[in-house]
Wavefront OBJ file of the C-alpha trace (Angstrom):
o trace
v 0.000 0.000 0.000
v 0.884 3.656 -0.160
v 3.065 4.916 2.686
v 1.943 7.904 4.795
v 2.822 11.164 3.161
v 2.880 9.459 -0.246
v 6.625 8.904 0.086
v 6.583 5.402 -1.363
v 4.944 2.011 -1.467
v 5.103 -0.895 0.965
v 5.177 -4.270 -0.777
v 4.144 -7.272 1.314
v 4.933 -10.832 0.253
v 2.737 -13.562 1.693
v 4.361 -16.983 1.623
v 2.515 -20.250 2.075
v 5.006 -22.957 2.963
v 2.819 -25.835 1.853
v 3.264 -29.526 2.519
v 6.660 -31.221 2.703
v 7.173 -34.407 0.722
v 9.493 -37.365 0.903
v 10.820 -38.985 -2.267
v 9.363 -42.470 -2.717
v 10.386 -43.512 -6.232
v 12.891 -42.291 -8.806
v 12.421 -43.644 -12.307
v 14.951 -42.926 -15.059
v 14.198 -43.885 -18.643
v 16.371 -43.285 -21.690
v 15.972 -43.323 -25.437
v 19.757 -43.745 -25.638
v 20.661 -47.402 -25.748
v 23.257 -49.203 -23.601
v 23.028 -46.748 -20.702
v 23.276 -48.005 -17.107
v 19.928 -46.746 -15.812
v 20.474 -48.063 -12.290
v 23.740 -46.135 -11.960
v 22.045 -42.931 -13.129
v 19.307 -43.342 -10.508
v 21.987 -43.435 -7.807
v 23.137 -39.913 -8.691
v 20.240 -38.395 -6.728
v 20.902 -37.775 -3.034
v 17.976 -36.603 -0.914
v 19.604 -37.446 2.416
v 18.888 -40.192 4.902
v 15.279 -39.122 5.504
v 14.515 -38.570 1.817
v 12.983 -35.097 2.052
v 12.460 -33.570 -1.394
v 14.828 -30.686 -2.146
v 14.826 -28.977 -5.538
v 18.571 -28.303 -5.176
v 19.246 -32.025 -4.849
v 17.087 -32.653 -7.925
v 18.973 -30.052 -9.975
v 22.336 -31.463 -8.863
v 21.251 -34.972 -9.864
v 20.131 -33.782 -13.300
v 23.468 -32.009 -13.769
v 25.360 -35.173 -12.777
v 23.372 -37.203 -15.330
v 24.099 -34.633 -18.048
v 27.823 -34.704 -17.244
v 27.865 -38.512 -17.175
v 26.260 -38.682 -20.610
v 28.690 -36.017 -21.790
v 31.589 -38.252 -20.766
v 30.148 -40.880 -23.126
v 30.258 -38.428 -26.037
v 26.747 -36.954 -25.974
v 27.221 -33.187 -26.140
v 23.542 -32.345 -26.664
v 21.115 -34.363 -24.596
v 17.700 -33.612 -23.140
v 17.211 -34.587 -19.487
v 13.718 -33.655 -18.307
v 12.231 -34.329 -14.839
v 8.582 -34.764 -13.898
v 7.526 -34.571 -10.246
v 4.213 -36.150 -9.190
v 3.058 -35.453 -5.623
v 0.602 -37.381 -3.469
v -0.732 -35.053 -0.732
v -2.558 -37.902 1.000
v 0.581 -39.971 1.627
v 3.116 -37.136 1.800
v 5.309 -38.841 -0.808
v 6.235 -37.936 -4.368
v 7.627 -39.722 -7.404
v 10.260 -38.378 -9.778
v 10.372 -39.467 -13.410
v 13.451 -38.489 -15.429
v 13.288 -38.806 -19.211
v 16.472 -38.833 -21.298
v 15.811 -37.963 -24.916
v 17.380 -39.499 -27.981
v 20.845 -38.203 -28.855
v 23.813 -39.026 -31.047
v 27.461 -39.177 -30.064
v 29.344 -36.081 -31.084
v 32.802 -35.174 -32.309
v 34.597 -31.869 -31.827
v 34.478 -30.075 -35.158
v 36.110 -26.854 -33.991
v 37.406 -25.250 -30.796
v 37.078 -21.486 -30.539
v 38.805 -19.305 -27.942
v 36.684 -16.250 -27.130
v 37.563 -12.914 -25.435
v 41.306 -13.521 -25.036
v 42.377 -9.991 -25.891
v 45.859 -10.377 -24.367
v 46.685 -14.042 -23.893
v 47.758 -15.894 -27.016
v 45.451 -18.610 -28.369
v 48.254 -21.147 -28.166
v 48.702 -20.551 -24.422
v 45.084 -21.598 -23.830
v 44.908 -24.396 -26.401
v 47.902 -26.232 -24.968
v 45.967 -26.618 -21.696
v 43.023 -28.356 -23.390
v 42.592 -32.126 -23.122
v 40.475 -32.136 -26.297
v 41.584 -31.275 -29.827
v 39.589 -30.811 -32.983
v 38.487 -34.170 -34.376
v 38.302 -35.913 -30.988
v 35.173 -37.628 -29.744
v 33.363 -35.262 -27.392
v 34.084 -36.068 -23.746
v 32.647 -34.016 -20.886
v 35.219 -35.272 -18.368
v 38.102 -34.149 -20.587
v 36.338 -30.856 -21.227
v 35.896 -30.232 -17.486
v 39.575 -31.047 -16.925
v 40.488 -28.617 -19.727
v 38.530 -25.798 -18.122
v 40.177 -26.515 -14.781
v 43.605 -26.380 -16.452
v 42.822 -22.978 -17.972
v 41.519 -21.646 -14.652
v 44.647 -22.837 -12.871
v 46.757 -20.624 -15.125
v 45.519 -17.737 -12.998
v 45.256 -15.465 -16.038
v 41.460 -15.138 -16.146
v 38.744 -13.963 -13.770
v 36.245 -16.350 -15.349
v 36.437 -19.357 -17.646
v 33.338 -20.986 -19.120
v 32.448 -23.267 -22.002
v 29.640 -23.297 -24.545
v 28.835 -26.119 -26.965
v 27.176 -25.186 -30.258
v 25.764 -27.319 -33.034
v 28.270 -28.043 -35.786
v 27.892 -28.543 -39.522
v 26.164 -31.905 -38.981
v 24.208 -33.652 -36.235
v 27.266 -35.493 -34.922
v 29.534 -32.426 -34.842
v 29.886 -29.814 -32.107
v 31.674 -26.490 -31.895
v 33.185 -25.934 -28.451
v 33.766 -22.363 -27.352
v 36.107 -21.640 -24.440
v 35.113 -18.218 -23.127
v 37.572 -16.349 -20.919
v 37.600 -13.014 -19.132
v 41.083 -11.532 -18.925
v 42.339 -10.138 -15.633
v 45.505 -8.431 -14.520
v 48.309 -10.951 -14.109
v 50.775 -8.473 -12.665
v 50.754 -8.275 -8.914
v 52.420 -5.945 -6.480
v 52.214 -7.150 -2.893
v 53.185 -4.916 -0.024
v 53.126 -5.946 3.593
v 53.927 -3.810 6.605
v 53.961 -5.406 10.008
v 55.132 -5.101 13.551
v 55.819 -7.658 16.255
v 57.508 -7.599 19.620
v 60.208 -9.906 18.245
v 60.910 -8.350 14.839
v 59.773 -4.750 15.298
v 58.822 -3.196 11.950
v 59.015 -5.251 8.761
v 58.363 -4.548 5.090
v 57.691 -7.142 2.392
v 57.612 -6.268 -1.310
v 56.756 -8.625 -4.133
v 56.413 -8.078 -7.883
v 55.005 -10.890 -10.015
v 54.039 -11.089 -13.668
v 52.503 -14.483 -14.434
v 51.692 -13.882 -18.106
v 54.383 -11.719 -19.670
v 53.088 -10.274 -22.973
v 50.412 -12.990 -23.031
v 52.977 -15.765 -23.526
v 52.456 -17.534 -20.194
v 56.021 -16.806 -19.085
v 56.452 -15.714 -15.465
v 58.777 -13.310 -13.687
v 58.961 -12.690 -9.944
v 60.860 -10.502 -7.513
v 60.446 -10.550 -3.752
v 62.107 -8.753 -0.871
v 61.340 -9.180 2.817
v 63.201 -6.851 5.165
v 63.135 -6.292 8.919
v 65.716 -5.773 11.627
v 66.078 -9.565 11.792
v 65.924 -10.644 8.162
v 66.580 -9.477 4.609
v 65.493 -11.952 1.940
v 65.697 -11.193 -1.792
v 64.765 -13.564 -4.635
v 64.437 -13.164 -8.425
v 62.855 -15.943 -10.471
v 61.865 -16.847 -14.035
v 59.582 -19.595 -15.364
v 59.171 -20.875 -18.922
v 56.118 -23.098 -19.514
v 56.250 -25.731 -22.253
v 60.021 -25.644 -22.419
v 61.349 -26.802 -25.820
v 57.730 -27.120 -26.983
v 57.090 -29.992 -24.577
v 55.032 -30.441 -21.442
v 57.891 -29.139 -19.310
v 58.032 -26.018 -17.160
v 61.525 -24.673 -16.613
v 62.359 -22.550 -13.560
v 65.421 -20.660 -12.370
v 66.046 -18.235 -9.516
v 68.792 -16.490 -7.588
v 68.474 -15.555 -3.932
v 70.140 -13.967 -0.946
v 68.770 -14.636 2.534
v 70.016 -12.957 5.690
v 68.408 -14.073 8.946
v 69.166 -13.000 12.498
v 67.726 -15.019 15.359
v 68.842 -13.193 18.500
v 72.571 -14.011 18.739
v 72.609 -16.160 15.586
v 73.066 -14.670 12.098
v 72.938 -16.579 8.808
v 73.772 -15.277 5.334
v 72.936 -17.494 2.330
v 73.407 -16.828 -1.387
v 72.652 -19.229 -4.186
v 70.877 -20.332 -7.340
v 68.354 -23.045 -8.025
v 66.812 -24.325 -11.222
v 64.688 -27.221 -12.348
v 61.905 -28.597 -14.503
v 58.423 -29.910 -13.796
v 55.884 -31.797 -15.863
v 52.439 -33.333 -15.508
v 51.494 -36.923 -16.212
v 48.219 -38.809 -16.433
v 45.541 -38.599 -13.739
v 46.688 -35.196 -12.393
v 50.098 -36.533 -11.324
v 53.005 -34.089 -11.496
v 56.777 -34.395 -11.121
v 59.396 -31.772 -10.364
v 63.197 -32.010 -10.279
v 65.328 -29.160 -8.879
v 68.964 -28.494 -8.114
v 70.285 -25.920 -5.637
v 73.807 -24.600 -5.226
v 74.212 -22.178 -2.341
v 76.739 -20.883 0.148
v 75.879 -19.899 3.709
v 77.674 -18.687 6.803
v 76.243 -18.779 10.324
v 77.740 -17.000 13.319
v 76.861 -16.951 17.020
v 77.892 -14.005 19.181
v 77.055 -15.586 22.522
v 74.832 -18.361 23.768
v 74.402 -20.828 26.601
v 74.025 -23.562 24.030
v 77.535 -24.613 23.060
v 76.544 -24.972 19.419
v 72.873 -24.598 18.635
v 73.678 -24.284 14.942
v 76.655 -26.561 14.389
v 77.814 -24.049 11.786
v 79.383 -21.271 13.853
v 81.809 -19.292 11.721
v 81.853 -21.861 8.939
v 81.162 -21.243 5.273
v 78.871 -24.088 4.181
v 78.588 -25.001 0.502
v 75.322 -26.777 -0.220
v 74.819 -28.850 -3.358
v 71.406 -30.512 -3.268
v 68.931 -32.202 -5.588
v 65.191 -32.238 -4.924
v 62.509 -34.476 -6.377
v 58.802 -33.819 -5.886
v 55.926 -36.044 -6.982
v 52.274 -35.428 -6.270
v 48.691 -35.778 -7.368
v 46.618 -32.606 -7.553
v 42.857 -33.061 -7.881
v 41.930 -29.690 -6.382
v 39.431 -27.617 -8.346
v 41.709 -24.575 -8.000
v 45.313 -23.976 -7.036
v 44.506 -20.523 -5.718
v 41.219 -20.919 -3.853
v 40.312 -24.621 -3.601
v 36.823 -25.681 -2.536
v 36.794 -29.328 -3.618
v 39.259 -32.134 -4.252
v 42.444 -33.620 -2.863
v 46.191 -33.007 -2.961
v 48.977 -35.382 -1.988
v 52.670 -34.493 -2.415
v 55.973 -36.115 -1.482
v 59.151 -34.030 -1.586
v 62.657 -35.409 -1.105
v 65.949 -33.515 -0.871
v 69.423 -35.035 -0.963
v 72.433 -32.856 -0.133
v 75.965 -34.127 -0.526
v 76.482 -34.076 -4.281
v 79.721 -32.290 -3.580
v 79.769 -29.418 -1.106
v 79.822 -29.515 2.695
v 76.196 -30.185 3.696
v 75.214 -33.846 3.771
v 71.641 -34.746 4.696
v 68.425 -36.355 3.477
v 65.160 -34.478 3.973
v 61.655 -35.718 3.211
v 58.307 -33.920 3.521
v 54.810 -35.282 2.908
v 51.861 -32.924 2.662
v 48.213 -33.352 1.793
v 44.917 -31.499 1.579
v 41.234 -32.338 1.287
v 38.403 -29.925 0.496
v 34.713 -30.644 0.263
v 31.647 -28.453 -0.323
v 28.390 -29.297 1.390
v 24.898 -27.928 1.886
v 24.853 -27.177 -1.851
v 28.081 -25.169 -1.918
v 27.171 -22.815 0.918
v 29.844 -24.237 3.228
v 33.316 -25.577 2.500
v 35.295 -27.884 4.749
v 39.062 -27.934 4.317
v 41.804 -29.974 5.935
v 45.514 -29.905 5.201
v 48.664 -31.089 6.869
v 52.312 -32.021 6.543
v 54.934 -34.184 8.211
v 58.677 -34.042 7.653
v 62.013 -35.260 8.913
v 65.687 -34.633 8.156
v 68.630 -36.940 8.876
v 72.337 -36.299 8.574
v 74.412 -38.500 6.291
v 77.451 -39.221 8.411
v 77.244 -35.886 10.228
v 74.920 -33.917 12.506
v 72.010 -31.876 11.169
v 72.773 -28.174 11.525
v 70.348 -25.303 12.031
v 69.833 -24.168 8.441
v 68.755 -27.702 7.491
v 66.074 -28.038 10.192
v 62.338 -27.329 10.219
v 60.750 -24.258 11.817
v 57.081 -23.862 12.698
v 54.640 -21.054 13.469
v 53.125 -18.056 11.705
v 50.910 -19.118 8.795
v 51.312 -22.834 9.514
v 49.975 -22.618 13.072
v 48.154 -19.324 13.491
v 48.193 -17.944 17.010
v 51.972 -18.467 17.201
v 54.686 -16.137 15.945
v 56.987 -16.961 13.053
v 59.250 -19.807 14.283
v 57.375 -19.481 17.561
v 57.018 -23.220 18.226
v 59.679 -25.699 19.237
v 63.188 -25.891 20.722
v 64.818 -22.618 21.785
v 68.232 -21.529 22.985
v 68.028 -21.324 26.786
v 70.177 -18.188 26.909
v 68.793 -16.060 24.085
v 65.338 -17.671 23.617
v 66.158 -17.989 19.898
v 64.326 -20.654 17.871
v 66.794 -23.368 16.854
v 64.418 -25.538 14.802
v 63.952 -29.286 14.870
v 64.742 -32.410 12.874
v 61.066 -33.447 12.752
v 57.869 -31.508 12.124
v 54.140 -32.052 11.833
v 51.320 -29.557 11.365
v 47.722 -29.453 10.228
v 44.597 -27.361 9.812
v 40.857 -27.976 9.896
v 38.715 -25.069 8.743
v 35.181 -24.179 7.736
v 34.637 -21.402 5.175
v 31.386 -19.737 4.127
v 29.918 -16.443 2.979
v 26.614 -16.998 4.808
v 25.578 -13.800 6.592
v 27.879 -11.566 4.536
v 27.085 -9.420 1.519
v 27.623 -11.310 -1.725
v 28.504 -8.036 -3.461
v 31.565 -7.580 -1.226
v 33.099 -10.991 -2.048
v 33.710 -11.634 1.628
v 33.918 -14.967 3.452
v 34.417 -15.956 7.059
v 36.326 -18.907 8.401
v 36.518 -20.852 11.647
v 39.669 -22.915 12.043
v 41.878 -24.969 14.284
v 45.621 -25.264 13.636
v 47.949 -27.717 15.325
v 51.542 -28.850 15.068
v 54.901 -29.514 16.660
v 58.601 -29.396 15.800
v 61.212 -31.255 17.813
v 64.583 -33.019 17.882
v 68.083 -31.552 17.506
v 71.559 -33.032 17.263
v 72.839 -30.227 19.537
v 70.629 -30.529 22.680
v 72.987 -28.872 25.194
v 71.605 -25.522 26.350
v 68.375 -26.002 24.388
v 64.917 -25.810 25.993
v 62.380 -28.325 24.667
v 64.901 -30.118 22.466
v 62.896 -33.361 22.387
v 59.466 -32.002 23.323
v 57.048 -33.277 20.668
v 53.864 -32.147 22.441
v 51.179 -30.902 20.056
v 50.417 -27.186 20.100
v 46.868 -26.210 19.162
v 45.069 -22.975 18.368
v 41.485 -21.955 17.647
v 40.581 -18.921 15.605
v 38.358 -17.029 13.216
v 39.184 -15.143 10.054
v 37.804 -12.823 7.409
v 38.757 -13.261 3.735
v 38.015 -10.389 1.380
v 38.593 -10.310 -2.390
v 38.829 -6.601 -3.181
v 39.635 -4.625 -6.310
v 43.097 -3.939 -4.889
v 43.770 -7.592 -4.142
v 43.016 -10.268 -1.556
v 42.910 -9.298 2.116
v 42.946 -11.729 5.019
v 42.523 -11.151 8.747
v 43.043 -13.899 11.311
v 42.510 -13.919 15.070
v 43.788 -17.062 16.784
v 44.290 -18.047 20.394
v 46.651 -20.861 21.446
v 44.786 -23.418 23.565
v 47.775 -25.686 24.166
v 51.359 -24.443 24.193
v 54.652 -24.670 26.058
v 56.091 -21.928 28.248
v 58.964 -21.241 25.829
v 56.715 -20.772 22.761
v 56.136 -17.326 21.249
v 52.528 -16.353 20.416
v 50.921 -13.869 18.040
v 47.154 -13.436 18.201
v 46.476 -11.337 15.072
v 47.722 -11.773 11.503
v 46.957 -9.594 8.504
v 48.043 -9.649 4.871
v 47.211 -7.655 1.761
v 48.075 -7.986 -1.913
v 47.757 -5.217 -4.502
v 47.365 -6.046 -8.204
v 49.047 -3.896 -10.816
l 1 2 3 4 5 6 7 8 9 10 11 12 13 14 15 16 17 18 19 20 21 22 23 24 25 26 27 28 29 30 31 32 33 34 35 36 37 38 39 40 41 42 43 44 45 46 47 48 49 50 51 52 53 54 55 56 57 58 59 60 61 62 63 64 65 66 67 68 69 70 71 72 73 74 75 76 77 78 79 80 81 82 83 84 85 86 87 88 89 90 91 92 93 94 95 96 97 98 99 100 101 102 103 104 105 106 107 108 109 110 111 112 113 114 115 116 117 118 119 120 121 122 123 124 125 126 127 128 129 130 131 132 133 134 135 136 137 138 139 140 141 142 143 144 145 146 147 148 149 150 151 152 153 154 155 156 157 158 159 160 161 162 163 164 165 166 167 168 169 170 171 172 173 174 175 176 177 178 179 180 181 182 183 184 185 186 187 188 189 190 191 192 193 194 195 196 197 198 199 200 201 202 203 204 205 206 207 208 209 210 211 212 213 214 215 216 217 218 219 220 221 222 223 224 225 226 227 228 229 230 231 232 233 234 235 236 237 238 239 240 241 242 243 244 245 246 247 248 249 250 251 252 253 254 255 256 257 258 259 260 261 262 263 264 265 266 267 268 269 270 271 272 273 274 275 276 277 278 279 280 281 282 283 284 285 286 287 288 289 290 291 292 293 294 295 296 297 298 299 300 301 302 303 304 305 306 307 308 309 310 311 312 313 314 315 316 317 318 319 320 321 322 323 324 325 326 327 328 329 330 331 332 333 334 335 336 337 338 339 340 341 342 343 344 345 346 347 348 349 350 351 352 353 354 355 356 357 358 359 360 361 362 363 364 365 366 367 368 369 370 371 372 373 374 375 376 377 378 379 380 381 382 383 384 385 386 387 388 389 390 391 392 393 394 395 396 397 398 399 400 401 402 403 404 405 406 407 408 409 410 411 412 413 414 415 416 417 418 419 420 421 422 423 424 425 426 427 428 429 430 431 432 433 434 435 436 437 438 439 440 441 442 443 444 445 446 447 448 449 450 451 452 453 454 455 456 457 458 459 460 461 462 463 464 465 466 467 468 469 470 471 472 473 474 475 476 477 478 479 480 481 482 483 484 485 486 487 488 489 490 491 492 493 494 495 496 497 498 499 500 501 502 503 504 505 506 507 508 509
């Protein structure tokens, strides 16, 4: 009705909830021969109690369409009919699959790539012109293109070709800035002020080549790294990488200066399996001014030449490398030092992740973790070869805030073994969709322990698990991603260093 003073109208919506129904029967029929009808019926999930939910129906229809697409049917009609029985409170669902022919890819068109070269996108596609249409390969292709990180949106559209058994597949992209300038300014009681600067270009001149520069400076560290990456090296499925670096770290009375180069290649194999081989040649020098520990580093005053090879193998089934919401990741990394040089050790790290959406993609559950150990080959493991834990790995603790510490200076000395993990729930429920904001509730846990130089070290062999609980706010803004985390340690040791609040910002060029 009209508001007082004729200032506007009041619109009232009257909703009648109606009767709820349980699903009694699901019948799937198909005009396409040699289709496993029983398997298609199992795609519908209405929960343990069987309450009808239109979202579950739509998801089941989409799953059937994708399954038929994997068999080569690009254009197929899947129509549902819902028949209710108010007297019994049950309903029946009849799904009719229309007649269709298997299709072949007549042409692939790349649309809207105003900067990125066609070839950069096409080499990520699992389908080529002339192939039998396959929805699974097409979905994998779209995921590959998204994982490039060059586009804000990637979608696909299938059009009718020159004949009934031909299809034209359009890959539609929306270009985004691939240059990124990240600037971080922070302060902590241990490091005072710190400044971090990073410049990345992931798609130089639309060729897919990458360049990066990073610098992280405070009164206790100065790390500089320059890197290059060449995808499809020598025209093959190889990514070549090379970088030079200089790292200077001061932990109370201990200072380390490292300079070196590393380079390597990586490639992907079948079933989302990837391999990476790297080689590092570096020189470092660690000095201790004074300490109760007779040699917490094992490197005091020495110039250590490190010559090490690394091999990484993993399987990545995540839907996104940058913001995963579904899938799994499992990776094993091994490092062998002693191919010449002074350092001699074997280091192995295993990490994994699992993400799953539920309640029709309104909530996302994520878990991730890692374990690692390092062993000397005929000599003790020194400080620069050990693991450190805290900061982003276990929020609520400061950088290197967990684990063994020098009794005299309270400096973190690292450990020969490490484990850490995270369980988190992410959602945008209750927040404005226009702001691209999400909240998270999480629990982090972990421990680092063991040292070959235990004298004068507090907690040298203490493997007790530290745990934190926290909340966070994730915000995708026009100037880049922002994250805010508040975490409180619920189990810790007296020598650990804590940090309740963490904040980071990235600014795109």
